[in-house]
C-alpha positions in Angstrom: -12.4 68.9 -37.4 -11.9 69.2 -33.7 -12.6 72.3 -31.5 -8.9 72.5 -30.8 -8.1 72.8 -34.5 -10.7 75.6 -35.0 -9.0 77.5 -32.2 -5.7 77.4 -34.0 -7.3 78.8 -37.3 -10.5 80.3 -38.5 -13.8 78.9 -37.5 -15.6 77.6 -40.6 -17.9 80.1 -42.3 -19.0 81.5 -45.6 -20.8 84.3 -47.4 -22.7 84.0 -50.7 -22.7 87.3 -52.6 -25.2 87.5 -55.5 -25.1 90.2 -58.1 -28.8 90.9 -57.9 -31.4 92.7 -55.7 -32.7 90.8 -52.6 -36.1 90.2 -54.3 -34.5 88.4 -57.2 -32.2 86.3 -54.9 -35.2 85.4 -52.7 -36.9 83.9 -55.7 -34.2 81.2 -56.2 -32.7 80.9 -52.8 -35.4 78.4 -51.5 -33.8 75.7 -53.7 -30.8 75.6 -51.4 -33.0 73.9 -48.8 -31.8 76.1 -46.0 -33.4 79.1 -44.3 -30.7 81.8 -44.2 -30.5 85.5 -43.6 -30.5 87.6 -46.8 -29.5 91.2 -46.9 -28.5 94.0 -49.4 -24.8 94.2 -49.8 -24.2 97.3 -51.8 -25.4 98.7 -55.1 -26.9 95.8 -57.1 -25.6 93.1 -54.7 -27.1 90.9 -52.0 -25.6 88.6 -49.5 -26.9 85.2 -48.1 -25.4 84.3 -44.8 -25.1 80.5 -44.3 -25.4 79.4 -40.7 -23.3 76.3 -41.0 -25.6 73.4 -40.8 -24.2 71.2 -43.6 -20.6 71.4 -42.5 -21.4 71.5 -38.7 -24.0 68.6 -38.7 -23.2 66.8 -41.9 -19.4 66.9 -41.7 -19.0 68.2 -45.3 -16.2 70.7 -46.0 -17.4 74.3 -46.2 -15.8 75.0 -49.5 -17.5 72.0 -51.2 -20.9 73.0 -49.8 -20.8 76.7 -50.8 -19.3 75.9 -54.2 -22.3 73.7 -54.9 -24.7 76.3 -53.6 -23.1 79.0 -55.7 -23.4 76.8 -58.8 -27.0 76.1 -58.0 -27.9 79.7 -57.7 -25.9 80.8 -60.8 -27.4 78.3 -63.2 -30.9 79.2 -62.1 -30.5 82.9 -62.6 -28.9 85.4 -65.0 -26.4 86.8 -62.5 -23.1 85.6 -61.0 -22.7 84.3 -57.4 -19.5 84.7 -55.4 -18.9 82.4 -52.5 -16.4 83.4 -49.9 -15.4 80.6 -47.5 -12.9 79.8 -44.8 -12.0 77.1 -42.3 -9.1 76.2 -39.9 -6.7 75.4 -42.7 -7.6 77.6 -45.7 -9.7 80.4 -47.1 -10.8 81.2 -50.6 -13.6 82.1 -53.1 -15.5 80.5 -55.9 -17.3 82.5 -58.6 -20.1 80.7 -60.4 -21.8 82.2 -63.5 -24.3 80.4 -65.6 -23.1 77.1 -67.1 -19.5 78.1 -67.2 -17.0 76.2 -65.0 -16.7 77.9 -61.6 -13.4 79.8 -61.0 -11.8 80.1 -57.6 -8.7 80.8 -55.6 -7.3 79.5 -52.3 -5.0 80.8 -49.6 -3.6 78.8 -46.6 -4.4 80.0 -43.1 -1.2 82.0 -42.9 -2.0 83.9 -46.1 0.2 81.8 -48.4 -1.3 81.8 -52.0 -2.2 78.3 -53.1 -4.1 79.0 -56.4 -3.4 79.8 -60.0 -2.7 83.3 -61.2 -4.9 82.8 -64.2 -7.9 82.1 -62.0 -7.7 85.7 -60.7 -7.6 87.2 -64.2 -10.6 85.0 -65.2 -12.4 86.1 -62.1 -11.8 89.8 -62.9 -13.0 89.4 -66.5 -16.2 87.6 -65.5 -17.1 90.4 -63.0 -16.2 93.1 -65.5 -13.5 94.6 -63.2 -10.9 97.1 -64.5 -8.4 95.1 -66.6 -5.5 97.3 -65.3 -6.1 98.8 -61.9 -8.3 96.0 -60.4 -6.2 93.2 -61.9 -3.0 94.7 -60.5 -4.6 94.8 -57.1 -5.8 91.2 -57.4 -2.3 90.1 -58.6 -0.9 91.4 -55.3 -3.1 88.9 -53.5 -1.4 86.0 -55.4 2.1 86.9 -54.2 3.6 85.7 -51.0 3.8 88.6 -48.6 3.8 87.2 -45.0 4.9 90.4 -43.3 1.9 92.3 -44.7 -0.7 89.6 -44.2 0.1 88.2 -40.7 -1.0 89.8 -37.5 1.0 88.6 -34.5 -0.8 86.2 -32.2 -3.8 85.7 -34.5 -3.9 82.3 -36.1 -5.5 82.5 -39.6 -5.0 86.3 -39.8 -3.2 86.0 -43.1 -6.2 84.3 -44.8 -8.5 86.8 -43.3 -6.4 89.6 -44.6 -6.4 88.2 -48.1 -10.2 88.0 -48.1 -10.4 91.6 -46.9 -8.1 92.6 -49.7 -10.3 90.8 -52.2 -13.4 92.6 -50.8 -11.5 96.0 -51.0 -11.1 95.5 -54.7 -14.8 94.4 -55.1 -16.0 97.6 -53.5 -15.3 99.2 -56.9 -17.8 96.7 -58.3 -20.4 97.9 -55.9 -20.0 95.4 -53.0 -20.4 96.7 -49.5 -20.9 94.2 -46.8 -23.3 95.1 -43.9 -21.7 95.8 -40.6 -20.7 92.7 -38.6 -20.3 90.4 -41.6 -16.5 90.1 -41.4 -14.7 87.4 -43.3 -13.1 84.9 -40.9 -15.9 84.8 -38.3 -17.6 81.6 -37.6 -21.0 80.8 -39.2 -22.9 81.0 -36.0 -21.5 84.4 -35.1 -22.2 85.7 -38.7 -25.7 84.4 -38.6 -26.4 86.1 -35.3 -24.9 89.4 -36.6 -27.0 89.2 -39.8 -30.2 88.5 -37.9 -29.7 91.7 -35.9 -29.3 94.0 -38.9 -32.1 96.2 -40.2 -33.7 95.0 -43.4 -32.8 91.4 -43.0 -35.1 88.7 -44.4 -35.0 84.9 -44.2 -34.8 82.8 -47.3 -37.5 80.2 -47.7 -37.3 76.5 -48.6 -38.7 74.7 -51.6 -40.3 71.9 -49.6 -43.0 72.3 -47.0 -42.2 73.1 -43.4 -42.5 70.0 -41.2 -45.2 69.9 -38.5 -42.5 70.1 -35.8 -41.1 73.3 -37.2 -37.6 71.9 -37.9 -36.4 72.7 -41.4 -34.4 70.0 -43.3 -31.0 71.0 -44.6 -29.4 70.6 -48.0 -27.1 68.0 -46.5 -30.1 65.9 -45.5 -32.3 65.9 -48.5 -32.7 67.1 -52.0 -34.9 70.2 -52.4 -38.0 70.0 -54.5 -40.0 72.2 -56.7 -43.4 71.4 -55.3 -45.0 74.8 -55.2 -46.7 76.5 -58.2 -46.0 79.9 -56.6 -42.3 79.2 -56.4 -42.3 77.9 -59.9 -43.9 81.1 -61.1 -41.3 83.2 -59.3 -38.5 81.2 -60.9 -40.0 81.5 -64.4 -40.3 85.3 -64.0 -36.8 85.6 -62.6 -34.9 83.3 -65.0 -37.0 83.9 -68.0 -38.7 81.6 -70.4 -36.6 79.3 -72.5 -37.2 77.1 -75.4 -37.6 73.3 -75.3 -34.1 72.5 -76.4 -32.3 74.6 -73.6 -34.7 73.1 -71.0 -33.8 69.5 -72.2 -30.1 70.4 -72.1 -30.5 71.6 -68.4 -32.2 68.3 -67.6 -29.5 66.3 -69.4 -26.8 68.1 -67.3 -28.8 68.0 -64.1 -29.5 64.3 -63.9 -25.8 63.1 -63.8 -24.8 66.0 -61.6 -27.5 65.0 -59.1 -26.5 61.3 -59.2 -22.8 62.4 -58.7 -23.7 64.5 -55.7 -25.8 61.8 -54.1 -23.1 59.1 -54.5 -20.6 61.4 -52.9 -23.0 62.6 -50.2 -22.4 66.2 -51.4 -25.3 68.3 -50.4 -24.1 71.3 -52.4 -23.7 69.5 -55.8 -26.9 67.6 -55.3 -28.7 70.9 -54.9 -27.1 72.2 -58.1 -28.2 69.1 -60.0 -31.7 69.2 -58.5 -32.0 72.9 -59.5 -31.0 72.1 -63.1 -33.5 69.2 -63.2 -36.3 71.2 -61.7 -35.8 74.3 -63.9 -35.4 72.2 -67.0 -38.6 70.3 -66.2 -40.4 73.7 -65.8 -39.0 74.8 -69.1 -40.2 71.7 -70.9 -43.7 72.0 -69.3 -43.9 75.6 -70.3 -42.9 74.8 -73.9 -45.4 72.0 -74.1 -48.2 74.0 -72.7 -47.5 76.7 -75.2 -48.1 74.2 -78.0 -51.5 73.1 -76.7 
């Protein structure tokens, strides 16, 4: 996308909201292959702030990257991950939880709904939202209402308003974004705002840091599980599984990794690599327990 196009809409950006404390998120976040700010985002929630490398340098759409990242985090931990994303043309969310198919919704830049109503109801059910009050509020976000969602002279304001409406509902689920992390801002500005906030920490990476100090991105390589310390943290966070579930994870992870590599999709490659890595750890643990 050109700079001119970004000026007409929203600069690409995203937020990854995890229903877990920062310590738990920090244990699995290295598998994304990016160092990103991590902060508390309300009661029982954390937020990872991507700084845009994969879609800025790799040319991959922001929604595809963060959907893959959300899936990778969710299959590796017992809590859901909500990815909010936006670009010059659209905005939306993806909710990933375990091995279930991710659910999401999309709005055009002017706020026009472009998703399925059923997705909103599934979204509410998976997050345990109120089936009456919260679902009614979410339903309003699926109805065309240009007068309410457009701000004169602000391209993309409708999509931004829809995301703010979504977050307003999610405050009742405990989400409270730190100051400065506003939906619709570009990734670079979000990253700068996050780094300036008190209590911020940086996620690690699963591979070793190169001698030159430059960290590889998820778009450029597959993350690895080459540290026993990281493996131990993952085992404690996710829990010990039997041999059969671990083999199932590897069976799902291999074709997903191949699919992501063939399509040059950093996000889905990470998701497959996470499944493979965690499955391999599970098998190794099961075998070691038999010896």
